[in-house]
N, C-alpha and C positions, 0 to 999 in steps of 0.2 A: 597023069603027069602035067598035062596042060592045066588041069584044074588047080593043082597045087601051085603051079607057077603064078596063076592069076591071084590066088589068095595071098601069096607072099608079096606080090607087087602091091596089092591093095592095102595090106597092113603097113608096109613101109611108107607108103604115101601119106596114110593118115597120121602116122607118127611124125613125119616131117612137117606136115601141115600144123599139127598141134604145137610143135616146137616153135614154128615160125610165128604162130598167133601169140604164143606166150611172150616171145621176144618183142613183138610189136606192142603188146600191152605194157610190158615193163619199160620200154623206151618212152612210150607215151606218158607213163606216170612220172618217170624221171624228168622228162622234159617239162611236164606241168608243174612239179614241185619246184624245179629250178626257176621257173617263171614266177611262181608265187613268192618265193623268197626274194627274188629280184625286185619285186614291187614294194617291199617293206621300206619304211622310212628309217633313216639312221638318226638316233636321238641319244643325247648325253643326259643322264639323270644324276643330279647330286642329291643324295638321300641322307639327311642328317649329317652333312659334312663329307660324305664319301661318294666319289664319282664312279659311275658305271655306264658302259655303252649298251644301248638297247636298240634292236630292230623291231619295228612294230607296224601293224596296220591300223592302230587306234586313230580315230579321227580327232579326238580332243585330249587335252591334258588329263581331264578327269578319267577318260577311258584308259589311258595309259597307266595311270596310278592304280586303277582297279585291277589291271592286268598284273601289276606287281603286288597285289593284295594290300594296297595302301588305301585307307579310307580316311581322308583328312578331316580334322575337326575345323569348325569355323575360325578358331583362333590360330590354326597352323599357318605358317608362311608358305605360299605356293607362288612360284613365278615361272612362266606367265600365269594368268588366271586359269581356273579350272575349265572354263569354256573356250579357251584359246585353241585354235586348230594346230594339229601336229604337222610340222613340216620337216623336211630333211635337214639334218644337222641342228635341230632345235636343242637348246640347253634348258633343261627344266630343273628348278631348284625346289626341293621340299624340305622344310624344317619343321619337325613336329613341335607343338607347344608342350610346355611342362606345367604340371599342376603344382601350385605353391599355395600356402596358407598365409594370408596377410592379416595381422591384428593391428588395428588403428584405434588408439585410445581405448583399448579393452574390447572393441567390437571386431569380431572375426569374420572373414569371408575367404572363399576359395577363388583362385584366379588361374586361368590357363594363359600362358605367355610364352613368347619366343624371344623375350628380352635376354640379352647376354649377361647383364649384371643387374644389381639392385637399382642402380641409378637409372638405367634404361626403363626398368619396370615402373619406377615411380613416375617417370616422365610420361610413359604410356597411360598411366592411370590419372594423369593431370594433377599430380600431387607435388606442390611446391614446398620444399623444405625451408623452414626458418633457421636462423643461425643457432638457435638453442634447442631445436628439435633433436630427438634421439632416435637413431635407427640401428637395429640389430638384425643380421650382421651389417657390416659397413657397406656404404654405397658402392664400393669397388668389388664386393664379393660376387663371384659368378653364380648364376642361377642354377640350382640343382633340383632335380625332380623330388617333390615332397618337402621342399625347404619351407621353414617357418620364418616369416619376416615380421618383425615387430616395429611399429612406429608410434612414438609418443610425441604429441604436439606440445610445445612449451607454452606456458601462460605466465602472466606477471604475478608476482607475489611481493608484498611489503615485508622486508626483513628489518627488525629493530633489535639491535644488539647493544646492550649497555647504554640505551637512550639515543643511539644514533640510528636513524631509519634511512633505508635506501630501497629502491625497486630492483628486484632481481627476477630471473626467469627460472621456472621449474617445470617438471613433468609430474604426472600423477605418481606420488610416492608417499611414504610416511614422513612425518615431521623429523623423526630421528635421521632418516636417510637424507632428507633435504639438507639438514644442518651439516652432515658429513660432506655432502657434495660441495658445500660452500666453506669447508674447512673451519667450521665453528666447533671449538672444543669446549665441552661443558665441564665445569668444576662440580664438586660434590654438593655445594650449597646453591648452585645456580637454579633459577626457576624458568620454566618454559611454558608459554601459552600459545596455542592449545597444547595438549599433552603429546608426548613423543610418539604415541601409537596412532594418533589421528592422521587422516589422509589430507594431503595438501590440496587446496582448491584455489581456483582463480581468484585473484585480488584478496586473498586471505592475508591477515597481518600475523606474522610469526614474531612473538616478542620474547627475547632472552634477557632476563634480569640477572646481571652479574652480581653475585653475593660473595662478600669477603668477611671473614672473621679475623680481626686483628687485635693486638694488645697495645694499650696506651697507658703509659706510666706518667703520673702527674704528681709533682711535689707541691704541697700546700702548707702555708704557715699555720701554726696553732697559737692562738692568743693565750697569754699567761693569765692566771687567776690573781685577784687582789685579795690579800689577807690582811685584816685589821687586827691590831692588838691594843688592848686598853693600857694606857700609860699614865700612871698617877703623877708622874713628874711634869707632865704637860698640862697647862690650863685646859679646862673643858672647852671643847670645840676646836682646839688647835690640832694639827696633824703634822707628822714628820715621816718622810719616806726613809725606811731603813734599808730596803733593797729595791732597786728600780724594776726588777723583773726582766725576763728575756723570753721572746717568742720561741716556740719549738718548731719542728719541721716533720711532716709525715709524708710518706710515699704511698700513693694510692694506685693500684693496678686495676685497670678496667678492661673488660671484654667488650669490644666495639664491633657492631655489625654495620657494614657498608653495603648499600645497594646502588650500583652504577656509580660508585665513588663517593656517594653521599651517606653521612651517618644517619641511621634510622633508630638505633638503640645503643644504650651504654649500660653495662652492668658491673658494679664494683665486686671484684673477686678477692682482693687481698689488700690489707693496709699494714704498713710497716712504719715504726717510729724511727726516723732518721736522727732527730735531736729532741731531747726532752725540753719542755718549757720550764722556766724558772719563775716562781710566784713573785709578785710584787708585794712587799711587806710594808704596811703603813701603821705607824703608831698614832693612836687617837687619844688625846688628853682627857682625863677625867677629874682633874683637880679643880675645885671650885675657887673662884677668884673674888675677893672682896675688895672694894675700893672705898676709901673714906675720903669724903670731900674735904679739901683744905679749908679751914676756918668755919666748918659746919659740923653740927653734931650728927648729921645724916651720914649713913654709910650705904654702900650699894655693892651689888655683885653682878657679874656679867655671865651670861650663858648663851649658848648657841641653840637655836630651835628651828624647827621646820614650820614656816608660816603660810597659812592659806587665808582666804578672805570670805566674808559673808555679808549679807544685808539684812535689814529688818523685815524684808518681805520674802525671805527664802521659804521653801516648802516646809511646812510644819512649824514655822517661827511665829511667835506671838507678838514680837516687837518689843517685849520687855526682857531685860537681862535678869540673871540670877540675883543680882543685888538690887533689882527694882528700878533700873534706869529705863525710861521709855524712849527707845531709839527712834521711833517714828515721830515723836514730838521733838526730839533733839537730834536731828540728822547730822549735825556737824560735830558731835562729840567724838572724841577719840577713845574707843573702847576696844579691849581685846578679850577673847574668851580663852581661858587657861585651864590647866590641870592644877587644882589648888595644892596638890602635893608638891608641886615644883614652884609655882608662883602663887602666893597667898592672894585670896580675893580681897579687893580693895587696895592692892598695892599700886603705887605710882611707878610707871615703867617708862623707859625710853626704848622704842623699837627702831632699829636701823632701817632707814628708808620710809618710815611711817611717822615717827615723831613721838612726843610725850603722850601717854595714854593711861587709862585706868583699867586695871585687871578687874572688870566688873561682870564677867559672864563665864559660864562653863558650857560644855557641849559633850554629847555622847561620843563624838568622834575625836575628842581631844584627850590624848593619853600620853603622859610623859612629857618629853621635850617637844611639845607641839603647841602652837597658838593659832587662833583665828582672829584676824583683824577686821574691824567693822568699817564698811563703806556705805554711803547713803544710796548708791545706785549700783546696778548690776554691771554696767560697763566698766566702772572703776574697779569693781571686784574681779572682773575677768582679766583686766590689764595687770592686776597684782599677780594673779596666778598662784603659783606655789614656788617658794624659794627658801633657802637657808639664810637666816639672819641672826645678828647678835642683838640680845636684849639685856639692857641694864635695869636691874631691879633696885629701885630707890627705897631705902628703909625710912 
């Protein structure tokens, strides 16, 4: 009985002791955890625009971010710096950079940036926009992850349209698009140099020749023809106008090509008669006239001939006439060469403007109503020239 009593007391004691020890350990752990938590710093973290409160034992901003599984890139925005010490109520801001692709004048590169919009990004890259540069999207567009940004720097180009040249600005594009950008409309016949598919380059001269095809109608006078009719009622050499004649009128239609307003070609495409011309009709006398000198047995007749001149020293001339007169020995004689069928050789004649002469020579070029008058020198022969004169043949 006594032994059982001892065993019972011994077991109860051990059990209470175990419970007491467990309670002490639990209390100690609770007290230690509470103390650990109490020593943490209170921090506000703004992560990509969103705020959250954090309690931490991290010594630096870098350690705190790593606790949050954040591994900043060099381009990210972190405030304060990664090496800054963490203090109670510290406000930490982390803005992750975004990867964008920027193409400048055809050259592409990747950029990590925390810029809010395209304008800030260009400023961060030290890119100054000129007034004619082109950016896509616009400088006010917000930066998005994976965005493609295109920048084309403008350069001067000489634009010549219709002969008027000016300096304008352009970006790398084709000639066709360049003209559209400057509101240049091309007509079907216009010429462009260089070709529309060529690329625009700095200081290039783009020349547009404006070509027009127009119709020009011109009215022109048409001279009348002169028709002669033989008239036996008129003395030989006399003329009489039967009909004065009248000029006609034609309309000519031309196809005219203009380049920059100036005519470069003209092609006749149609001719129309507006008014017919009327011939001038002239009666030419053929009746021979005989004149009998008063108080003399001599008679004469008058004819009209074409008279030229020659000398004794002309090419092929011997100086002697057909009737044997030596003109070189008698330079002051008045002699004419004739066609014997019209004026008989040896006849005494009176030539208007030349005087009395002898029909003493012939010539291969004398045919019909033609004569050649003799002069002692070439200058006199040249002054005579060729003329129509009246000849009186004295029988």
